[in-house]
TIVO-991736 format. One record per residue (C-alpha): x, y, z; residue in one letter. Coordinates in steps of 0.001 Angstrom, whole numbers, padded with zeros to 6 digits, always signed. Layout:
REM TIVO-991736
XYZa...
END
This chain:
REM TIVO-991736
-006666+029502-023550m-006333+030172-027219s-009103+029483-030036d-007187+027279-032023a-007455+024652-029228g-005732+024007-025655y-002234+025546-025340d-001051+023348-022888h+002458+025136-021980a+001594+028257-021939t-001464+027335-019563v+000389+025184-016973e+003918+027735-017228r+001384+030683-016918r-000019+029105-013353w+002821+027157-012304q+004701+030556-011823e+001281+032035-010252a+000986+029565-007703w+004756+030258-006701d+004540+034092-006485e+001293+033864-004484a+003016+031072-002053d-000258+029513-002694v+001229+026029-000648y+002722+027391+001746r+001920+026060+005249t+002305+028627+007857s+004291+027676+011208d+001058+029182+013558d-001484+027035+012085v-002731+024665+014233e-002993+020807+013107d-002876+021166+009678p-004157+018012+007489t-000232+016162+006972y-000409+014582+003055v+002773+012984+002618l+004096+010649-000282g+006956+008467+000489m+010137+010520-000641y+012154+009901-003202p+015547+008591-004293y+017087+011190-006628p+017993+008932-009201s+018373+011363-012049g+014904+011771-013243k+011016+011204-012506l+009828+007877-013860h+005836+007032-013534m+005631+005513-010456g+006755+008845-008859h+004345+010558-011093v+001620+008289-010054r+002226+008401-006015n+002884+012089-006152y-000314+012939-008033t-002113+010958-005731i-000904+013166-002824t-001426+016099-004359d-004895+015354-005270a-005551+014770-002070y-003917+017771-000372a-005298+019965-002931r-008787+018735-002138y-008437+019213+001460r-006970+022484+001062r-010383+023330-000971m-012531+021439+001853r-011222+024214+004312g-008008+022568+006012d-004794+023952+006335n-002953+021228+004416v+000893+020329+005045l+002419+018834+001663h+006098+018820+001825p+008825+017110-000202m+012280+016109+000351g+014525+013695-000862w+016050+010300+000707d+019357+011318-000614a+021902+009104+000549f+022669+005626-000334g+024957+003522-002681l+023834+003850-005642p+024752+007929-005680a+028398+006532-004486e+028462+003839-007552n+027531+006669-009874a+030102+009229-008812a+032948+005503-008956k+031801+005056-012631e+032097+009330-013705r+035097+009802-011247d+032963+012562-009492t+031589+012824-006490n+028471+011424-004861p+027340+014868-003242r+027751+016456-006755d+025860+013933-008356w+022880+014171-006046t+022192+017509-006490f+022435+017611-009952d+019496+014947-010274c+017852+016767-007290i+017601+020001-009200e+016782+017679-012686t+013747+016045-010530m+012835+019512-008478t+011854+020952-012151g+010477+017924-013375q+008104+018085-010081m+007021+021602-010475k+006351+021056-014066s+003883+018374-012865m+002527+020946-011046g+002689+019387-007548f+001683+022085-004692g+004595+021211-002492y+005403+023642+000251d+009195+023768-001215w+010175+026221+002033d+010121+022756+003656r+012374+020631+001294e+014885+018617+003219i+018099+016401+001671a+019481+013894+004163t+022781+014134+002557c+022871+017730+004092t+024817+017979+007497p+022058+020304+008812e+020021+017029+008918y+022254+014020+009371y+023541+015659+012170q+020240+014926+014071w+020594+011207+012818n+023990+011095+015258q+022216+012620+017568w+019583+010285+017684l+021882+007597+017843f+023655+008757+020494s+019991+009164+022251r+019546+005480+021726f+022789+004698+023040h+021937+006257+026257e+018774+005085+026360e+020579+001073+026191g+019195+000679+021972l+022192+000218+020459v+024530-002615+020554e+027773-003325+019129r+028490-006629+018079r+029732-009779+015743d+027410-010118+012744a+027881-012020+009206e+028056-010104+006239v+028564-010986+002686n+032516-009619+001343w+033626-009076-001636c+036859-009299-001752p+037755-007498-004928h+036102-004475-003991c+036701-004785-000415e+033175-004174+000807t+030039-005285+002589v+027367-006717+000261l+023476-006635+000740a+021647-009699-000127d+020294-008526-003354e+023694-007644-004423q+024762-011132-004268v+023804-012381-007636e+023323-015903-009058g+023490-019742-007697e+027473-018790-007950e+026786-015733-005184e+029046-013405-007294l+029326-009627-006652c+026831-007905-008739w+029452-005599-009614r+032631-007024-010199c+031525-011141-010599d+033854-012079-007539t+032656-014892-005362p+031622-013786-002329v+032300-014797+000873e+031043-014687+004694q+032855-012735+007156r+032576-012140+010671e+032696-008376+011379l+031998-005913+014231e+028258-003938+013506q+025990-001522+015194w+022811-002510+016055f+019405-000791+017014l+017471-003291+019456q+014364-003071+017641i+013316-005908+019209t+012983-004294+022562e+009762-003013+021094y+008743-006031+019355a+005562-007214+021239d+004339-003115+021130e+004951-003101+017427l+003340-005926+016748l+000318-005544+019160e-000539-002344+017633a-000778-002932+014512i-004440-003975+015682d-004963-000111+016156d-003622+000785+012564l-007368+000923+010639e-006600+002833+008208g-003794+000823+007170w-004613-001917+004264p-004606-005417+005383n-002065-006769+003561s+000662-004307+004882v-000776-005079+008527r-000451-008713+007900q+003177-008286+006450m+004420-006683+009517q+003070-009483+011846r+004541-011511+009358n+007637-010032+009831w+007584-009442+013990i+007125-013418+013412g+006040-013691+017000r+005461-017390+018565q+004390-018743+021349y+005791-022522+022195g+008495-024359+024345t+012182-024323+024647e+013597-027869+026339l+016860-029538+026139e+017874-032291+023872f+021268-034083+025457e+023976-034878+022331i+026397-037172+022547d+029845-035820+024099d+028208-032599+024411h+026343-030103+026782s+022800-030264+026223a+021532-028379+022964v+018490-026544+023760e+015835-026354+020916a+012470-024291+020384f+009054-025875+019166t+005804-024589+019026t+004689-028012+018710r+005521-030151+021557v+002301-032184+021305d+004560-033723+018236t+007331-034714+020231i+006814-038695+020321y+006964-038064+015929g+010307-036427+016534a+012967-038812+013842t+015958-036574+013716f+017156-033786+015215f+018622-030648+013131a+021404-027898+013823l+022270-024518+011769a+025338-024715+009864p+026793-021620+012116d+025588-023403+015515h+028652-023681+018138p+028155-027745+017750i+028313-027625+013874s+031385-024988+014134e+033117-027590+016149e+032320-030670+014227l+033522-028763+010705a+037083-028406+011975a+037208-031642+012130e+035163-033233+009631n+035918-032571+006156e+032256-034036+004875e+030833-031301+007215i+032952-028273+006833r+032458-029222+002764e+028903-028844+003940f+028783-025841+005488i+031105-023599+003265e+030110-024715+000043h+026734-026677-000126e+024395-025060+002742a+021790-022776+000598d+019109-021479+003084p+017458-019971+000409e+017346-023109-002035g+013983-024739-003365d+014990-028005-001431e+016220-028663+002250p+019813-029671+002510n+022082-031605+005163g+024371-033681+006059v+024653-036209+009225e+027449-035697+011742t+027339-039408+013211g+025842-038149+016624l+022935-038759+018299t+020372-036726+020253a+018218-038264+023565t+014300-037155+022745n+013491-035824+026315p+010013-037681+026583v+010918-041444+024574t+014635-041468+025697g+014812-042383+021473e+018172-041581+020398e+017895-040096+017380i+020243-039138+014662p+021893-035450+014112v+022047-033550+011229y+023510-030014+010271v+020858-028781+007799a+020656-025644+005573d+017077-024976+006820f+018106-024575+010161v+018816-020964+010879l+020618-019395+013776s+018887-016323+014279d+015524-017917+014337v+014647-020034+017447g+017894-021282+019218t+019323-022320+015866g+018177-026232+016670a+015314-028253+016330l+013926-031264+016811m+012399-032246+013565a+009070-033987+012973v+008435-034914+009380p+005347-036106+010009g+004014-033101+010978h+006154-030000+009183d+006483-030061+005041e+009750-028658+005470r+011528-031642+007868d+008961-034002+005830h+011036-033048+002752a+014496-033222+004270f+013271-037136+005840a+012506-038052+002299r+015750-036841+000993k+017671-038624+003430m+015689-041727+004076g+014714-040743+007721i+012167-042472+009227d+008317-041010+009169i+006272-041346+011755e+002549-040162+012530p+001519-038677+015925v-001215-036317+015174i-004693-037420+013795a-006942-035406+012624p-009998-035392+015156e-013016-037159+013814p-016319-035184+013157d-017893-038316+015599d-015421-038422+018172w-016205-039098+021901d-013060-037443+023527g-011869-040830+024925e-011245-042897+021765t-007684-042824+019990v-008329-042056+016660p-006482-044174+013729d-003068-042560+012549a-003413-040398+009672p-000841-041398+006512d+001975-039298+006472v+004138-041044+003722s+003576-038587+001027e+002569-035525+002865e+003172-034277+006497a-000051-033891+008687y+000457-030023+009816t-002917-029279+012037d-003531-029463+015532d-005824-033007+016451g-005769-035501+018616v-002412-037468+019794l-001922-040971+018487v+001294-043351+018915n+001934-040658+022191s+002519-043579+024776g+000181-042494+027738e-000360-038862+026135h-002445-040457+022788s-005553-039446+022978g-005368-035807+024115l-005845-032979+022098e-003277-031076+020671s-003632-027705+023289e-004187-029767+026011a-000770-032218+025053a+001278-028929+024676r+000403-027559+027982e+000620-031037+029625r+004188-031906+028294l+005668-028276+029020t+004851-029094+033134e+006136-032733+032429e+009655-032599+030829i+012367-031157+033313d+013870-029280+030794s+010985-027542+029572a+009782-023800+030084e+007204-021852+028099e+008951-019725+025491a+008210-016871+023040t+010317-016555+019897q+010493-013751+017217y+011216-013798+013497q+012312-009998+014013l+015903-009609+014567r+017874-006172+015743d+018275-003488+012986w+022041-003968+011987g+022630-000434+010866i+026494-000357+009980s+027187+000277+006032r+030812+000114+004794q+030556+002449+002470r+030825+006267+002183y+027716+007973+001302w+025678+007745+004386g+025856+009219+007924t+028801+008791+009911p+028592+006964+012605i+029320+009302+015868p+031469+007163+017495v+035725+007293+018169i+037170+003982+018746h+040338+004511+021349c+042596+001911+022662d+042129+002252+025989e+038380+003729+026443c+037108+001568+023698g+034145+003142+021741p+033635+006712+022535v+030121+008583+021590m+031118+011879+019635v+029878+014747+021994p+026863+016321+021063e+028862+019860+020936e+031093+018090+018094d+027841+017213+015926l+027651+017120+013040p+030554+014226+012071v+030817+015473+008143e+031940+013764+005717l+035192+014251+004468p+035976+014879+000619e+035219+011512-001705f+038014+009151-002206i+037921+007059-005332n+038720+003949-004148t+037823+000326-004349t+036425-000897-000494g+034930+002153+001883n+036612+005626+001270p+036390+006479+004703l+039230+003986+005635d+041284+005606+003065a+040609+009491+004715a+043424+008933+006963e+043506+012302+008423e+039844+012670+008909w+039893+009097+010584k+042411+010337+013010r+041469+011847+016121t+041195+012045+019492t+039403+010628+021966c+036699+012499+023953p+037174+011054+027288d+040864+010456+028044c+042074+012740+024866g+044480+009880+023794g+044619+008926+020044d+041942+007544+018692a+040057+006753+014958t+037079+007688+014211r+033758+004808+013131e+033967+004186+009664t+031163+002689+009074d+027963+004614+007769t+024417+004234+008925m+021585+002367+006650d+019574+004742+004709t+016678+003623+006513f+017949+005589+009303v+017331+008764+007512d+013697+008022+006705s+012512+006826+009703s+011898+010291+010877w+012038+012410+008372y+008303+013220+008562f+008942+014974+011760l+011757+017060+010674r+008958+018556+007821y+007187+019991+010763v+010379+022226+011634s+013241+021501+008927p+015105+025352+009836g+015464+024343+013554l+018823+024004+014707e+019000+022919+018430d+016567+019731+018209a+015629+017474+015217p+012065+018506+015755f+009827+021121+017546d+008486+019232+019953r+005492+021212+020934e+004554+021700+016847r+005113+018152+016394a+002834+017047+019082n+000173+019078+017202d+000724+018807+013815w+001482+014534+014046m+000518+011983+012934p+000473+012368+009608v-003037+011869+008289d-002325+010446+004826q+000536+008486+003654y+001080+007239+000281v+003635+005141-001307g+005090+001849-002960g+004042-001711-001358i+007688-002530-001449e+008158-000676+001902h+005357-002347+003690a+007841-004056+005726v+011235-002279+006800m+010726+001232+006137h+007133+001431+007623l+008582-000749+010613l+011640+001166+011472y+009413+004515+011270s+007100+002768+013840r+010085+002399+016103f+011434+005278+015856f+008119+006949+016644t+008030+005119+019787k+011516+005205+020840v+010483+009356+020883l+007609+009103+022652a+009523+007445+025199d+012011+009479+025658h+011861+012741+024008e+008152+013804+024822g+006784+013056+021289l+002898+012584+022126e+001882+010013+019239h+003118+006787+019306r+002452+005716+015536e+003868+008138+012579p+001053+007782+010427f-002776+007317+010898t-003765+006198+006878n-001920+004700+004429l-002353+004119+000933l-000017+001496-001036a-000339+002627-004961q+000222-000306-007176g+002487+000001-010033m+002265+002048-013607v+002803-000995-016609q+003050-001313-019910l+001638-004095-021979e+001263-006156-018475g+005113-005541-017137e+006561-003199-015204k+008264-000488-016357m+011478-000672-016216s+015300+000348-017762k+016518-002843-018372s+013080-004010-020215k+013081-001198-022673g+009539-000222-021615n+010305+002999-019989v+007467+005676-020367v+009437+009515-020195s+006837+011518-017973p+008867+014411-019340q+007725+013541-022906r+004236+013031-022171i+004730+016556-020272v+005912+018229-023506e+003436+016674-025872e+000097+016467-023764y+000925+018356-020946g+001056+017675-017168a-002668+017295-016274d-003531+015380-019595t-000630+012978-017882a-002051+013530-014011r-005716+013147-014907l-005245+009996-017225f-003030+007867-014666m-005537+008960-011882m-008979+008124-014077q-007190+004638-015428a-007485+003052-012193a-008158+002895-008077q-004915+004038-006461p-003940+000501-004844e-004335-001212-008142r-001626-001596-011085d-002613-000021-014118f-001515+000238-018149d+000096+003186-019349w-001634+003657-022467s-000993+006248-025383e-004710+005942-026870e-005342+006697-023038g-003715+009411-022925v-004517+011204-025900q-008433+010868-025096s-007775+011975-022230t-006019+015020-023778y-009051+015219-026136a-011673+015298-023189f-009679+018513-021301l-009728+019992-024961e-013485+019881-025386r-014126+021231-021504l-012037+023829-022326q-014393+024238-025955g-017560+024257-023484m-016271+026750-021462v-015456+028935-024539r-018318+028998-026284d-020587+029254-022652y-018554+032570-022021t-018765+034094-025902a-022702+033278-026292n-024646+033081-023307g-027287+031211-023438p-030789+032248-022451t-032806+028844-022141g-035347+028453-019884d-035412+027207-016414d-037669+024193-017491d-037832+020024-016435a-034418+019505-018369i-032711+022260-016190a-034238+020539-013178s-032879+017540-014579y-029341+018525-014868v-029677+020236-011473d-030041+016764-009887a-027468+015564-011810e-025095+018400-010839i-026030+017700-007337d-025787+013843-007269a-022109+014608-008877t-020485+016977-006467i-021904+014764-003982a-020782+011225-005082i-017718+012859-006226a-016935+014232-002657s-017267+010825-001033d-015187+009271-003640e-012170+011854-002771y-012538+011667+000924d-011978+007881-000035d-009163+008618-002018l-011056+006433-004702t-010355+009264-007610f-011129+007101-010765n-014719+007230-009422k-014481+010342-008581a-013525+011439-012405l-016044+008960-013828r-018464+011194-012110e-017194+014796-013223t-016917+013467-017086q-020206+011987-016872d-021511+015245-016106l-019280+016794-018850v-021407+014565-020749r-024917+015546-019693t-023816+019216-020034l-022871+019070-023610r-026095+016545-024298q-028019+019486-022862y-026472+022010-024615a-026390+019872-028442d-030115+019699-027455y-031795+022929-026228t-030303+026485-025438e-029409+025471-021623p-030952+027838-018898h-027918+029931-017899a-027417+029399-014321e-027799+025900-014296t-025086+025451-017161y-023144+027817-015452e-023607+026173-012363r-022825+022860-013689g-019321+024219-015864l-018007+025488-012218s-018868+022118-010535a-016902+020040-013154v-013771+022778-012726v-013498+022244-009275r-014324+018495-009032l-010813+018059-011549l-008853+021069-010187s-007222+018548-007557p-006047+016409-010633v-006004+018666-013417a-004990+022099-011548p-003576+024390-014592h-006502+024179-016810i-008912+024365-013971a-007058+027624-013169e-007307+028723-016402e-011378+027597-016856l-012175+028748-013172y-010490+032376-014188e-012648+032374-017337t-016109+031705-015823l-015525+034362-013331g-014033+033226-010405g-012204+035278-007845s-008756+034265-006799g-007101+030316-007240f-009689+027574-007607v-006698+026354-005191a-007970+028374-002972n-011467+028326-003841a-014642+026173-002111e-015304+022580-002602w-018649+022627-004423p-021342+021005-001555t-024584+019292-002090a-026801+017014-000473e-028780+014376-001958v-029454+010686-001285d-026908+008360-002833r-029836+005337-002907d-032564+007599-004551y-029314+008758-007076v-028396+005258-007878s-032126+003972-008212k-032648+006989-010673r-029845+006160-012552r-030581+003069-013104r-034122+003549-014334l-033240+005901-016645v-030414+003748-017912a-032645+000486-018225n-035260+002301-019780t-032993+003763-022316r-031600+000539-022853e-034651-001280-023669d-035756+001224-025927i-032620+000305-028241r-033221-003213-027910d-036823-003334-028926i-035806-001037-031850v-032970-003420-032810d-035181-006091-032746v-038153-004620-034145a-035729-003051-036709g-037685-000013-036513i-035782+002775-038506e-037603+005845-037425d-039645+005812-034476p-042377+008245-034483q-043412+008390-031007a-042612+006446-027332i-044542+005785-024974d-042824+004469-021222v-045318+003113-019345v-045256+003365-014918v-046239+000076-013318a-049037+000079-011130p-048736+000654-007437d-049678-003053-006776w-046510-004634-008294k-044615-002292-006075y-046084-003743-002982d-045464-007007-004486a-041925-006152-004836l-041615-004829-001420e-043517-007694-000160i-040888-010145-002121a-037457-008683-000603i-039210-008755+002784e-040569-012349+002758s-038756-015846+003734d-041985-017928+003168a-041287-020671+000885d-044459-020029-001057n-044027-016201-001800l-047186-016200-004364i-049062-017602-001585g-048085-014781+000674e-048602-012483-002312l-052119-013473-002531m-052890-013014+000941g-053018-009179+000168e-056575-008533-000981s-055417-005512-003324h-052600-007918-005181i-055123-011030-005084r-057636-008726-007505e-055601-008621-010283q-055975-012484-010399g-054051-013930-013261d-052053-011240-013402a-050866-011103-009960a-050631-014644-010309a-047968-014254-013317d-046162-011666-011582y-045771-013481-008961g-044002-016222-010667q-041657-013541-012115d-040955-012631-008486l-040338-016154-007125q-038083-017100-010255a-035721-013755-009505e-036028-014070-006148r-032313-013511-004626e-032000-010829-006981a-034376-008339-006418l-034029-004830-005220s-036028-001830-004194m-036712+000771-006817t-038194+004290-006873l-042216+004316-005533a-044051+005221-008757p-044471+008642-008425d-040860+009041-007861e-040481+006713-010885e-042665+008854-012969h-041194+012050-011846a-037835+010562-012568a-038737+009242-016233l-040449+012499-017225e-037297+014627-016259s-034939+012349-018482a-037376+011998-021448a-035349+014723-022875w-032520+012213-023162l-034120+009433-025158i-035648+012324-027447e-032605+013579-027830r-031221+009611-028669e-034358+008704-030913f-035403+011896-032538d-039002+010554-031594a-041225+012445-028921p-041180+010572-025549v-044386+010462-023576r-043919+009103-019623v-047789+007617-018927v-049149+006663-015668r-050388+003490-014943a-053809+004753-014467d-053910+005939-018056e-052288+003036-019952a-053953+000410-021582d-053989-002883-019879d-052273-004944-022961d-049543-002172-022675v-049455-002226-018581l-049095-006027-018249t-044967-005849-019480n-044415-002495-016781a-042643-003875-013576a-040813-001605-010907p-037700-000033-012341g-038818-001713-016358r-041411+000572-017358p-043135-001191-020502a-042354+000837-023548i-044617+001204-026747e-042910+002146-029629i-044869+004078-032452d-043282+003372-035953d
END
């Protein structure tokens, strides 16, 4: 510390070096069941951004808190280091992805250390190293052995200029152009490798209910993505074609099916396109499943409704997807919004066959059909216009129709599809397969893993295709000439098990130490962005379940608690380079220090909420740390010698309350509330020191509590102040302060004091009192507390009558009647207050705050000592105020 102010650069550098030298954050391999705190590891893009800083400040603060609570803590960091951005950057700079990636890792590691993040760097991993990705390959082989890997044709986005597959997000605009070269993108069928996640669809879905530590929104997103639907499969006969199977969840609406729709890539659609120019033009150039409105083309065919026998027209429609259901559907525009929109566009009949169940429905009368000409009725109800089935409720009709239709049977469908992991890119894990003309695809033997990437070749298309020497190999089975698989794995494979690698990052003969993983897993607290709510988290859950089934892992879920942190915004918009609204973490660290950035970010909002970055807020936070440093410096220099009096008692009570409440908030990861409590205590301590000579023991206890409560979020200055106050060792390893208080009592006491001070301000302001000479605060009589309790507990319509039934209240006459009317008027908002003696004691202990604010002596008066005319205005929780001017 410097007398001139808070020298953040010196302080932060000093303590980072001290932590490093002492291995403060290292987790020994022999600890038992550490508290595992993990932030989603970052892609090494070059520099940290504010989203990174927020994510990793959250995990760091929680890890530090748990360590101070006595836990062994595992808090590792690594790098999601494969991926297309590094490959593109290497192409643009005529370098190679490996050098680019490790340059970025070096830069970001330095930035993380400058932020004071307390990681066990001995456990660092980078997924682009052979030491890591050999286990991706090993796991792929194990999945293959267990029948969870499949190779089949799949339709992909293909750029003919770049000669590569593109992800959907790399196809831009209505014209569907390649994001890099603006070439029109084509659809191609390519053989792809799939992991059969659908084998675990039911467990992945049903286990969501047990993820009680996850946000409900994330759990619902996973449910929706898996998309399990119970329904009916049934056949429709189509002219000159075999029967076509359709899936529906609403077979009860079958009487209202007025057209039949096929996906553009349904076999019948493709057969028709070969003969019909209009259909071919629609499929190749007009169909847009992502479009704002459904589109289609009539085929001239008809399908036979298996219940009514009616012939209905068949369309090829872009809102029908081949990988959802069966790629064919019976369309009921009267009771499906999408079908309704298509029918109106194409001039197809819209028939109502389900009516809302009337409130007075007798269960037998068929209700009137609804008007569905403008809007579909999509709820269950009662069948109408449905022949012999009219009058049945929807659920009963679904059961009966499924039994009666010859081709119908109950079926379950999922939106979830198997996970295509093939990427026609260089910078990823090579898929460990060798292609032999005689033997077909053959797994690379375990002893030959890892299959390492060759030197990077800067070429169009997939650089691995150009690596001729690397591609040429021999078949492990027959010894003949063969070629390596040139697809690499989706980088989500890397992140689907990395949390297990941290348990034993240097292990050479297995992906993770099974015994240690069973002891240390699952991750106790996981933190990351909501953008990973589905894919990454779902794939991680899938991998964990497979490893539990086949590799002896004892846990079937990877993450016990999940926090999805909000975004850091600037003027209401997400920070991004394209918008030019990026705030550099490095600049903030240089100008204000890492502690300032961390503290401002954590106090600005709850972790789940978005918040706006504010330079003024940063400056205010820096000023707060300077004031705190000054308070500690002044205390150690001057050594106060005040009395242990009523004021000290009040401050002691506030210290206890702050410790207890802030601790609860840290437990709940509501850091902003914990920090607000801590900053309020700093304000109380400053007021204490300004008002009187503080009691040394009380004041030091308060400062010590503040320093330890702040240390998870502002660790550098906390270490400095802890040392200044005579603390032993590191505050990072110090015991967390503890206190037992009744939070309900604290809340009532604080509300009483705050309301009383506010009432005095209002009186001074309204009455224009410039120089109060004395202030009396008068506590209400006991009978009013009794009346309040009765009013809160009573459900009687005549509250005043009930109050007057109590003799000691009735004896108060008009005063009781008037107070009863007040209670009746505010009945819905009433809440209990402190008891009379507690209220008197609380106000007496806080009188110094009022005296300090108004520079006038304050007297707290009991009811039996007050004048009747003043006492009339006193109520529980709102004492009467009398000011002598």
